[in-house]
PDBQT receptor file of N, H, CA, C and O in Angstrom, charges set to zero:
ATOM      1  N   MET A   1       0.832  -1.189   0.000  1.00  0.00    +0.000 N 
ATOM      2  CA  MET A   1       0.000   0.000   0.000  1.00  0.00    +0.000 C 
ATOM      3  C   MET A   1       0.878   1.256   0.000  1.00  0.00    +0.000 C 
ATOM      4  O   MET A   1       0.659   2.160  -0.806  1.00  0.00    +0.000 OA
ATOM      5  N   ILE A   2       1.833   1.317   0.862  1.00  0.00    +0.000 N 
ATOM      6  H   ILE A   2       2.011   0.582   1.517  1.00  0.00    +0.000 HD
ATOM      7  CA  ILE A   2       2.715   2.483   0.928  1.00  0.00    +0.000 C 
ATOM      8  C   ILE A   2       3.582   2.554  -0.319  1.00  0.00    +0.000 C 
ATOM      9  O   ILE A   2       3.845   3.640  -0.836  1.00  0.00    +0.000 OA
ATOM     10  N   VAL A   3       4.025   1.398  -0.805  1.00  0.00    +0.000 N 
ATOM     11  H   VAL A   3       3.811   0.516  -0.385  1.00  0.00    +0.000 HD
ATOM     12  CA  VAL A   3       4.887   1.365  -1.984  1.00  0.00    +0.000 C 
ATOM     13  C   VAL A   3       4.118   1.837  -3.217  1.00  0.00    +0.000 C 
ATOM     14  O   VAL A   3       4.660   2.588  -4.028  1.00  0.00    +0.000 OA
ATOM     15  N   SER A   4       2.880   1.412  -3.366  1.00  0.00    +0.000 N 
ATOM     16  H   SER A   4       2.440   0.802  -2.707  1.00  0.00    +0.000 HD
ATOM     17  CA  SER A   4       2.099   1.831  -4.527  1.00  0.00    +0.000 C 
ATOM     18  C   SER A   4       1.806   3.331  -4.476  1.00  0.00    +0.000 C 
ATOM     19  O   SER A   4       1.809   3.998  -5.511  1.00  0.00    +0.000 OA
ATOM     20  N   SER A   5       1.560   3.851  -3.304  1.00  0.00    +0.000 N 
ATOM     21  H   SER A   5       1.559   3.309  -2.464  1.00  0.00    +0.000 HD
ATOM     22  CA  SER A   5       1.336   5.285  -3.152  1.00  0.00    +0.000 C 
ATOM     23  C   SER A   5       2.606   6.060  -3.496  1.00  0.00    +0.000 C 
ATOM     24  O   SER A   5       2.560   7.074  -4.192  1.00  0.00    +0.000 OA
ATOM     25  N   PHE A   6       3.728   5.571  -3.004  1.00  0.00    +0.000 N 
ATOM     26  H   PHE A   6       3.766   4.747  -2.439  1.00  0.00    +0.000 HD
ATOM     27  CA  PHE A   6       5.011   6.205  -3.304  1.00  0.00    +0.000 C 
ATOM     28  C   PHE A   6       5.290   6.192  -4.799  1.00  0.00    +0.000 C 
ATOM     29  O   PHE A   6       5.725   7.198  -5.361  1.00  0.00    +0.000 OA
ATOM     30  N   LEU A   7       5.044   5.058  -5.446  1.00  0.00    +0.000 N 
ATOM     31  H   LEU A   7       4.691   4.240  -4.990  1.00  0.00    +0.000 HD
ATOM     32  CA  LEU A   7       5.287   4.961  -6.886  1.00  0.00    +0.000 C 
ATOM     33  C   LEU A   7       4.369   5.883  -7.681  1.00  0.00    +0.000 C 
ATOM     34  O   LEU A   7       4.795   6.473  -8.674  1.00  0.00    +0.000 OA
ATOM     35  N   SER A   8       3.130   6.012  -7.260  1.00  0.00    +0.000 N 
ATOM     36  H   SER A   8       2.784   5.533  -6.453  1.00  0.00    +0.000 HD
ATOM     37  CA  SER A   8       2.222   6.904  -7.977  1.00  0.00    +0.000 C 
ATOM     38  C   SER A   8       2.675   8.358  -7.857  1.00  0.00    +0.000 C 
ATOM     39  O   SER A   8       2.605   9.116  -8.825  1.00  0.00    +0.000 OA
ATOM     40  N   TYR A   9       3.137   8.744  -6.673  1.00  0.00    +0.000 N 
ATOM     41  H   TYR A   9       3.194   8.129  -5.887  1.00  0.00    +0.000 HD
ATOM     42  CA  TYR A   9       3.653  10.103  -6.505  1.00  0.00    +0.000 C 
ATOM     43  C   TYR A   9       4.968  10.297  -7.254  1.00  0.00    +0.000 C 
ATOM     44  O   TYR A   9       5.233  11.380  -7.776  1.00  0.00    +0.000 OA
ATOM     45  N   LEU A  10       5.782   9.264  -7.308  1.00  0.00    +0.000 N 
ATOM     46  H   LEU A  10       5.567   8.384  -6.884  1.00  0.00    +0.000 HD
ATOM     47  CA  LEU A  10       7.032   9.340  -8.045  1.00  0.00    +0.000 C 
ATOM     48  C   LEU A  10       6.773   9.521  -9.535  1.00  0.00    +0.000 C 
ATOM     49  O   LEU A  10       7.439  10.325 -10.188  1.00  0.00    +0.000 OA
ATOM     50  N   ILE A  11       5.821   8.785 -10.071  1.00  0.00    +0.000 N 
ATOM     51  H   ILE A  11       5.280   8.131  -9.541  1.00  0.00    +0.000 HD
ATOM     52  CA  ILE A  11       5.471   8.921 -11.490  1.00  0.00    +0.000 C 
ATOM     53  C   ILE A  11       4.921  10.318 -11.757  1.00  0.00    +0.000 C 
ATOM     54  O   ILE A  11       5.279  10.942 -12.755  1.00  0.00    +0.000 OA
ATOM     55  N   LEU A  12       4.070  10.805 -10.889  1.00  0.00    +0.000 N 
ATOM     56  H   LEU A  12       3.780  10.298 -10.078  1.00  0.00    +0.000 HD
ATOM     57  CA  LEU A  12       3.525  12.152 -11.040  1.00  0.00    +0.000 C 
ATOM     58  C   LEU A  12       4.640  13.192 -11.001  1.00  0.00    +0.000 C 
ATOM     59  O   LEU A  12       4.633  14.138 -11.788  1.00  0.00    +0.000 OA
ATOM     60  N   PHE A  13       5.588  13.025 -10.098  1.00  0.00    +0.000 N 
ATOM     61  H   PHE A  13       5.594  12.256  -9.459  1.00  0.00    +0.000 HD
ATOM     62  CA  PHE A  13       6.715  13.937  -9.985  1.00  0.00    +0.000 C 
ATOM     63  C   PHE A  13       7.548  13.938 -11.268  1.00  0.00    +0.000 C 
ATOM     64  O   PHE A  13       7.936  14.998 -11.759  1.00  0.00    +0.000 OA
ATOM     65  N   VAL A  14       7.816  12.760 -11.801  1.00  0.00    +0.000 N 
ATOM     66  H   VAL A  14       7.501  11.900 -11.402  1.00  0.00    +0.000 HD
ATOM     67  CA  VAL A  14       8.608  12.653 -13.031  1.00  0.00    +0.000 C 
ATOM     68  C   VAL A  14       7.888  13.338 -14.181  1.00  0.00    +0.000 C 
ATOM     69  O   VAL A  14       8.517  14.039 -14.974  1.00  0.00    +0.000 OA
ATOM     70  N   ILE A  15       6.584  13.146 -14.280  1.00  0.00    +0.000 N 
ATOM     71  H   ILE A  15       6.073  12.577 -13.636  1.00  0.00    +0.000 HD
ATOM     72  CA  ILE A  15       5.812  13.783 -15.350  1.00  0.00    +0.000 C 
ATOM     73  C   ILE A  15       5.855  15.302 -15.210  1.00  0.00    +0.000 C 
ATOM     74  O   ILE A  15       6.048  16.008 -16.200  1.00  0.00    +0.000 OA
ATOM     75  N   LEU A  16       5.678  15.806 -14.005  1.00  0.00    +0.000 N 
ATOM     76  H   LEU A  16       5.521  15.233 -13.201  1.00  0.00    +0.000 HD
ATOM     77  CA  LEU A  16       5.692  17.256 -13.796  1.00  0.00    +0.000 C 
ATOM     78  C   LEU A  16       7.073  17.852 -14.070  1.00  0.00    +0.000 C 
ATOM     79  O   LEU A  16       7.175  18.951 -14.615  1.00  0.00    +0.000 OA
ATOM     80  N   VAL A  17       8.123  17.142 -13.700  1.00  0.00    +0.000 N 
ATOM     81  H   VAL A  17       8.040  16.249 -13.257  1.00  0.00    +0.000 HD
ATOM     82  CA  VAL A  17       9.475  17.623 -13.987  1.00  0.00    +0.000 C 
ATOM     83  C   VAL A  17       9.708  17.655 -15.491  1.00  0.00    +0.000 C 
ATOM     84  O   VAL A  17      10.310  18.600 -16.002  1.00  0.00    +0.000 OA
ATOM     85  N   ALA A  18       9.237  16.634 -16.209  1.00  0.00    +0.000 N 
ATOM     86  H   ALA A  18       8.748  15.866 -15.794  1.00  0.00    +0.000 HD
ATOM     87  CA  ALA A  18       9.398  16.603 -17.661  1.00  0.00    +0.000 C 
ATOM     88  C   ALA A  18       8.655  17.773 -18.312  1.00  0.00    +0.000 C 
ATOM     89  O   ALA A  18       9.169  18.392 -19.244  1.00  0.00    +0.000 OA
ATOM     90  N   ILE A  19       7.459  18.074 -17.830  1.00  0.00    +0.000 N 
ATOM     91  H   ILE A  19       7.042  17.571 -17.073  1.00  0.00    +0.000 HD
ATOM     92  CA  ILE A  19       6.702  19.206 -18.370  1.00  0.00    +0.000 C 
ATOM     93  C   ILE A  19       7.436  20.520 -18.084  1.00  0.00    +0.000 C 
ATOM     94  O   ILE A  19       7.491  21.400 -18.943  1.00  0.00    +0.000 OA
ATOM     95  N   ALA A  20       7.992  20.653 -16.888  1.00  0.00    +0.000 N 
ATOM     96  H   ALA A  20       7.947  19.939 -16.190  1.00  0.00    +0.000 HD
ATOM     97  CA  ALA A  20       8.719  21.877 -16.534  1.00  0.00    +0.000 C 
ATOM     98  C   ALA A  20       9.965  22.045 -17.397  1.00  0.00    +0.000 C 
ATOM     99  O   ALA A  20      10.259  23.151 -17.850  1.00  0.00    +0.000 OA
ATOM    100  N   VAL A  21      10.697  20.960 -17.628  1.00  0.00    +0.000 N 
ATOM    101  H   VAL A  21      10.459  20.061 -17.260  1.00  0.00    +0.000 HD
ATOM    102  CA  VAL A  21      11.903  21.033 -18.455  1.00  0.00    +0.000 C 
ATOM    103  C   VAL A  21      11.539  21.406 -19.889  1.00  0.00    +0.000 C 
ATOM    104  O   VAL A  21      12.200  22.245 -20.501  1.00  0.00    +0.000 OA
ATOM    105  N   CYS A  22      10.495  20.786 -20.420  1.00  0.00    +0.000 N 
ATOM    106  H   CYS A  22       9.959  20.105 -19.922  1.00  0.00    +0.000 HD
ATOM    107  CA  CYS A  22      10.063  21.126 -21.785  1.00  0.00    +0.000 C 
ATOM    108  C   CYS A  22       9.628  22.587 -21.878  1.00  0.00    +0.000 C 
ATOM    109  O   CYS A  22       9.932  23.265 -22.860  1.00  0.00    +0.000 OA
ATOM    110  N   GLY A  23       8.923  23.068 -20.871  1.00  0.00    +0.000 N 
ATOM    111  H   GLY A  23       8.676  22.517 -20.073  1.00  0.00    +0.000 HD
ATOM    112  CA  GLY A  23       8.501  24.466 -20.854  1.00  0.00    +0.000 C 
ATOM    113  C   GLY A  23       9.677  25.422 -20.799  1.00  0.00    +0.000 C 
ATOM    114  O   GLY A  23       9.678  26.456 -21.468  1.00  0.00    +0.000 OA
ATOM    115  N   ALA A  24      10.671  25.081 -20.008  1.00  0.00    +0.000 N 
ATOM    116  H   ALA A  24      10.671  24.242 -19.464  1.00  0.00    +0.000 HD
ATOM    117  CA  ALA A  24      11.850  25.935 -19.916  1.00  0.00    +0.000 C 
ATOM    118  C   ALA A  24      12.617  25.949 -21.230  1.00  0.00    +0.000 C 
ATOM    119  O   ALA A  24      13.064  27.005 -21.677  1.00  0.00    +0.000 OA
ATOM    120  N   MET A  25      12.772  24.790 -21.847  1.00  0.00    +0.000 N 
ATOM    121  H   MET A  25      12.409  23.932 -21.484  1.00  0.00    +0.000 HD
ATOM    122  CA  MET A  25      13.481  24.725 -23.123  1.00  0.00    +0.000 C 
ATOM    123  C   MET A  25      12.735  25.489 -24.209  1.00  0.00    +0.000 C 
ATOM    124  O   MET A  25      13.351  26.179 -25.021  1.00  0.00    +0.000 OA
ATOM    125  N   LEU A  26      11.416  25.368 -24.227  1.00  0.00    +0.000 N 
ATOM    126  H   LEU A  26      10.915  24.807 -23.568  1.00  0.00    +0.000 HD
ATOM    127  CA  LEU A  26      10.618  26.106 -25.204  1.00  0.00    +0.000 C 
ATOM    128  C   LEU A  26      10.723  27.605 -24.955  1.00  0.00    +0.000 C 
ATOM    129  O   LEU A  26      10.822  28.381 -25.906  1.00  0.00    +0.000 OA
ATOM    130  N   GLY A  27      10.702  28.022 -23.702  1.00  0.00    +0.000 N 
ATOM    131  H   GLY A  27      10.622  27.392 -22.929  1.00  0.00    +0.000 HD
ATOM    132  CA  GLY A  27      10.822  29.439 -23.378  1.00  0.00    +0.000 C 
ATOM    133  C   GLY A  27      12.149  30.021 -23.816  1.00  0.00    +0.000 C 
ATOM    134  O   GLY A  27      12.197  31.132 -24.342  1.00  0.00    +0.000 OA
ATOM    135  N   VAL A  28      13.227  29.281 -23.605  1.00  0.00    +0.000 N 
ATOM    136  H   VAL A  28      13.188  28.378 -23.178  1.00  0.00    +0.000 HD
ATOM    137  CA  VAL A  28      14.549  29.748 -24.032  1.00  0.00    +0.000 C 
ATOM    138  C   VAL A  28      14.598  29.847 -25.551  1.00  0.00    +0.000 C 
ATOM    139  O   VAL A  28      15.135  30.811 -26.096  1.00  0.00    +0.000 OA
ATOM    140  N   LYS A  29      14.040  28.852 -26.236  1.00  0.00    +0.000 N 
ATOM    141  H   LYS A  29      13.604  28.068 -25.793  1.00  0.00    +0.000 HD
ATOM    142  CA  LYS A  29      14.042  28.858 -27.697  1.00  0.00    +0.000 C 
ATOM    143  C   LYS A  29      13.255  30.051 -28.242  1.00  0.00    +0.000 C 
ATOM    144  O   LYS A  29      13.708  30.732 -29.162  1.00  0.00    +0.000 OA
ATOM    145  N   LEU A  30      12.089  30.297 -27.676  1.00  0.00    +0.000 N 
ATOM    146  H   LEU A  30      11.721  29.744 -26.928  1.00  0.00    +0.000 HD
ATOM    147  CA  LEU A  30      11.276  31.420 -28.141  1.00  0.00    +0.000 C 
ATOM    148  C   LEU A  30      11.936  32.762 -27.819  1.00  0.00    +0.000 C 
ATOM    149  O   LEU A  30      11.850  33.699 -28.613  1.00  0.00    +0.000 OA
ATOM    150  N   ALA A  31      12.586  32.860 -26.674  1.00  0.00    +0.000 N 
ATOM    151  H   ALA A  31      12.655  32.099 -26.029  1.00  0.00    +0.000 HD
ATOM    152  CA  ALA A  31      13.264  34.106 -26.312  1.00  0.00    +0.000 C 
ATOM    153  C   ALA A  31      14.428  34.378 -27.263  1.00  0.00    +0.000 C 
ATOM    154  O   ALA A  31      14.642  35.518 -27.675  1.00  0.00    +0.000 OA
ATOM    155  N   LYS A  32      15.181  33.331 -27.610  1.00  0.00    +0.000 N 
ATOM    156  H   LYS A  32      15.007  32.404 -27.275  1.00  0.00    +0.000 HD
ATOM    157  CA  LYS A  32      16.287  33.515 -28.552  1.00  0.00    +0.000 C 
ATOM    158  C   LYS A  32      15.768  33.937 -29.914  1.00  0.00    +0.000 C 
ATOM    159  O   LYS A  32      16.364  34.793 -30.569  1.00  0.00    +0.000 OA
ATOM    160  N   ARG A  33      14.654  33.340 -30.349  1.00  0.00    +0.000 N 
ATOM    161  H   ARG A  33      14.170  32.645 -29.817  1.00  0.00    +0.000 HD
ATOM    162  CA  ARG A  33      14.072  33.708 -31.643  1.00  0.00    +0.000 C 
ATOM    163  C   ARG A  33      13.614  35.166 -31.632  1.00  0.00    +0.000 C 
ATOM    164  O   ARG A  33      13.827  35.898 -32.599  1.00  0.00    +0.000 OA
ATOM    165  N   LYS A  34      12.986  35.581 -30.535  1.00  0.00    +0.000 N 
ATOM    166  H   LYS A  34      12.813  34.986 -29.749  1.00  0.00    +0.000 HD
ATOM    167  CA  LYS A  34      12.513  36.967 -30.422  1.00  0.00    +0.000 C 
ATOM    168  C   LYS A  34      13.685  37.941 -30.402  1.00  0.00    +0.000 C 
ATOM    169  O   LYS A  34      13.636  38.988 -31.048  1.00  0.00    +0.000 OA
ATOM    170  N   ASN A  35      14.748  37.596 -29.658  1.00  0.00    +0.000 N 
ATOM    171  H   ASN A  35      14.788  36.745 -29.133  1.00  0.00    +0.000 HD
ATOM    172  CA  ASN A  35      15.911  38.474 -29.593  1.00  0.00    +0.000 C 
ATOM    173  C   ASN A  35      16.590  38.591 -30.954  1.00  0.00    +0.000 C 
ATOM    174  O   ASN A  35      17.036  39.675 -31.331  1.00  0.00    +0.000 OA
ATOM    175  N   ALA A  36      16.670  37.493 -31.690  1.00  0.00    +0.000 N 
ATOM    176  H   ALA A  36      16.307  36.613 -31.383  1.00  0.00    +0.000 HD
ATOM    177  CA  ALA A  36      17.283  37.527 -33.016  1.00  0.00    +0.000 C 
ATOM    178  C   ALA A  36      16.448  38.378 -33.972  1.00  0.00    +0.000 C 
ATOM    179  O   ALA A  36      16.985  39.131 -34.785  1.00  0.00    +0.000 OA
ATOM    180  N   LYS A  37      15.135  38.247 -33.862  1.00  0.00    +0.000 N 
ATOM    181  H   LYS A  37      14.698  37.635 -33.202  1.00  0.00    +0.000 HD
ATOM    182  CA  LYS A  37      14.252  39.036 -34.728  1.00  0.00    +0.000 C 
ATOM    183  C   LYS A  37      14.380  40.525 -34.406  1.00  0.00    +0.000 C 
ATOM    184  O   LYS A  37      14.434  41.351 -35.317  1.00  0.00    +0.000 OA
ATOM    185  N   ASN A  38      14.430  40.870 -33.122  1.00  0.00    +0.000 N 
ATOM    186  H   ASN A  38      14.386  40.198 -32.383  1.00  0.00    +0.000 HD
ATOM    187  CA  ASN A  38      14.575  42.270 -32.722  1.00  0.00    +0.000 C 
ATOM    188  C   ASN A  38      15.929  42.824 -33.153  1.00  0.00    +0.000 C 
ATOM    189  O   ASN A  38      16.021  43.975 -33.579  1.00  0.00    +0.000 OA
ATOM    190  N   ALA A  39      16.974  42.019 -33.047  1.00  0.00    +0.000 N 
ATOM    191  H   ALA A  39      16.899  41.083 -32.701  1.00  0.00    +0.000 HD
ATOM    192  CA  ALA A  39      18.298  42.471 -33.461  1.00  0.00    +0.000 C 
ATOM    193  C   ALA A  39      18.333  42.711 -34.966  1.00  0.00    +0.000 C 
ATOM    194  O   ALA A  39      18.960  43.661 -35.435  1.00  0.00    +0.000 OA
ATOM    195  N   GLN A  40      17.659  41.848 -35.719  1.00  0.00    +0.000 N 
ATOM    196  H   GLN A  40      17.150  41.076 -35.338  1.00  0.00    +0.000 HD
ATOM    197  CA  GLN A  40      17.615  42.013 -37.174  1.00  0.00    +0.000 C 
ATOM    198  C   GLN A  40      16.840  43.280 -37.534  1.00  0.00    +0.000 C 
ATOM    199  O   GLN A  40      17.242  44.019 -38.432  1.00  0.00    +0.000 OA
ATOM    200  N   GLN A  41      15.745  43.529 -36.846  1.00  0.00    +0.000 N 
ATOM    201  H   GLN A  41      15.419  42.929 -36.116  1.00  0.00    +0.000 HD
ATOM    202  CA  GLN A  41      14.966  44.737 -37.123  1.00  0.00    +0.000 C 
ATOM    203  C   GLN A  41      15.753  45.984 -36.758  1.00  0.00    +0.000 C 
ATOM    204  O   GLN A  41      15.676  46.990 -37.465  1.00  0.00    +0.000 OA
ATOM    205  N   ASN A  42      16.498  45.938 -35.683  1.00  0.00    +0.000 N 
ATOM    206  H   ASN A  42      16.560  45.121 -35.109  1.00  0.00    +0.000 HD
ATOM    207  CA  ASN A  42      17.311  47.094 -35.292  1.00  0.00    +0.000 C 
ATOM    208  C   ASN A  42      18.413  47.342 -36.317  1.00  0.00    +0.000 C 
ATOM    209  O   ASN A  42      18.731  48.490 -36.627  1.00  0.00    +0.000 OA
ATOM    210  N   THR A  43      18.986  46.279 -36.835  1.00  0.00    +0.000 N 
ATOM    211  H   THR A  43      18.728  45.346 -36.584  1.00  0.00    +0.000 HD
ATOM    212  CA  THR A  43      20.037  46.431 -37.846  1.00  0.00    +0.000 C 
ATOM    213  C   THR A  43      19.460  47.035 -39.118  1.00  0.00    +0.000 C 
ATOM    214  O   THR A  43      20.075  47.913 -39.722  1.00  0.00    +0.000 OA
ATOM    215  N   VAL A  44      18.291  46.573 -39.526  1.00  0.00    +0.000 N 
ATOM    216  H   VAL A  44      17.791  45.859 -39.035  1.00  0.00    +0.000 HD
ATOM    217  CA  VAL A  44      17.654  47.118 -40.724  1.00  0.00    +0.000 C 
ATOM    218  C   VAL A  44      17.293  48.578 -40.493  1.00  0.00    +0.000 C 
ATOM    219  O   VAL A  44      17.467  49.398 -41.395  1.00  0.00    +0.000 OA
ATOM    220  N   ALA A  45      16.802  48.922 -39.324  1.00  0.00    +0.000 N 
ATOM    221  H   ALA A  45      16.660  48.256 -38.591  1.00  0.00    +0.000 HD
ATOM    222  CA  ALA A  45      16.430  50.303 -39.025  1.00  0.00    +0.000 C 
ATOM    223  C   ALA A  45      17.673  51.199 -39.029  1.00  0.00    +0.000 C 
ATOM    224  O   ALA A  45      17.608  52.333 -39.503  1.00  0.00    +0.000 OA
ATOM    225  N   GLU A  46      18.785  50.714 -38.516  1.00  0.00    +0.000 N 
ATOM    226  H   GLU A  46      18.838  49.793 -38.131  1.00  0.00    +0.000 HD
ATOM    227  CA  GLU A  46      20.008  51.503 -38.514  1.00  0.00    +0.000 C 
ATOM    228  C   GLU A  46      20.541  51.679 -39.933  1.00  0.00    +0.000 C 
ATOM    229  O   GLU A  46      21.070  52.739 -40.268  1.00  0.00    +0.000 OA
ATOM    230  N   ASP A  47      20.407  50.655 -40.766  1.00  0.00    +0.000 N 
ATOM    231  H   ASP A  47      19.977  49.794 -40.494  1.00  0.00    +0.000 HD
ATOM    232  CA  ASP A  47      20.873  50.750 -42.153  1.00  0.00    +0.000 C 
ATOM    233  C   ASP A  47      20.056  51.775 -42.951  1.00  0.00    +0.000 C 
ATOM    234  O   ASP A  47      20.605  52.537 -43.747  1.00  0.00    +0.000 OA
ATOM    235  N   THR A  48      18.748  51.779 -42.727  1.00  0.00    +0.000 N 
ATOM    236  H   THR A  48      18.302  51.160 -42.081  1.00  0.00    +0.000 HD
ATOM    237  CA  THR A  48      17.915  52.727 -43.479  1.00  0.00    +0.000 C 
ATOM    238  C   THR A  48      18.166  54.154 -43.024  1.00  0.00    +0.000 C 
ATOM    239  O   THR A  48      18.122  55.067 -43.849  1.00  0.00    +0.000 OA
ATOM    240  N   THR A  49      18.425  54.379 -41.751  1.00  0.00    +0.000 N 
ATOM    241  H   THR A  49      18.460  53.637 -41.081  1.00  0.00    +0.000 HD
ATOM    242  CA  THR A  49      18.702  55.747 -41.299  1.00  0.00    +0.000 C 
ATOM    243  C   THR A  49      20.081  56.195 -41.732  1.00  0.00    +0.000 C 
ATOM    244  O   THR A  49      20.302  57.392 -41.918  1.00  0.00    +0.000 OA
ATOM    245  N   ALA A  50      21.006  55.285 -41.897  1.00  0.00    +0.000 N 
ATOM    246  H   ALA A  50      20.827  54.312 -41.747  1.00  0.00    +0.000 HD
ATOM    247  CA  ALA A  50      22.355  55.638 -42.348  1.00  0.00    +0.000 C 
ATOM    248  C   ALA A  50      22.342  56.026 -43.822  1.00  0.00    +0.000 C 
ATOM    249  O   ALA A  50      23.166  56.834 -44.250  1.00  0.00    +0.000 OA
ATOM    250  N   GLN A  51      21.428  55.468 -44.600  1.00  0.00    +0.000 N 
ATOM    251  H   GLN A  51      20.759  54.811 -44.252  1.00  0.00    +0.000 HD
ATOM    252  CA  GLN A  51      21.375  55.766 -46.037  1.00  0.00    +0.000 C 
ATOM    253  C   GLN A  51      20.754  57.124 -46.293  1.00  0.00    +0.000 C 
ATOM    254  O   GLN A  51      21.017  57.726 -47.334  1.00  0.00    +0.000 OA
ATOM    255  N   GLU A  52      19.954  57.618 -45.396  1.00  0.00    +0.000 N 
ATOM    256  H   GLU A  52      19.740  57.129 -44.550  1.00  0.00    +0.000 HD
ATOM    257  CA  GLU A  52      19.272  58.894 -45.612  1.00  0.00    +0.000 C 
ATOM    258  C   GLU A  52      20.166  60.081 -45.406  1.00  0.00    +0.000 C 
ATOM    259  O   GLU A  52      19.723  61.220 -45.555  1.00  0.00    +0.000 OA
TER     260      GLU A  52
């Protein structure tokens, strides 16, 4: 009885940790994509103002 309860909580813990890790990895990926896009837009904006 105690072992089955422990195993069920252990499985739940593993699932929640996996979801948290996936969320963190996705957040880092999206942040890098956003930063790259903003840097590209800033570079384009600086190039157009330099040409004027």
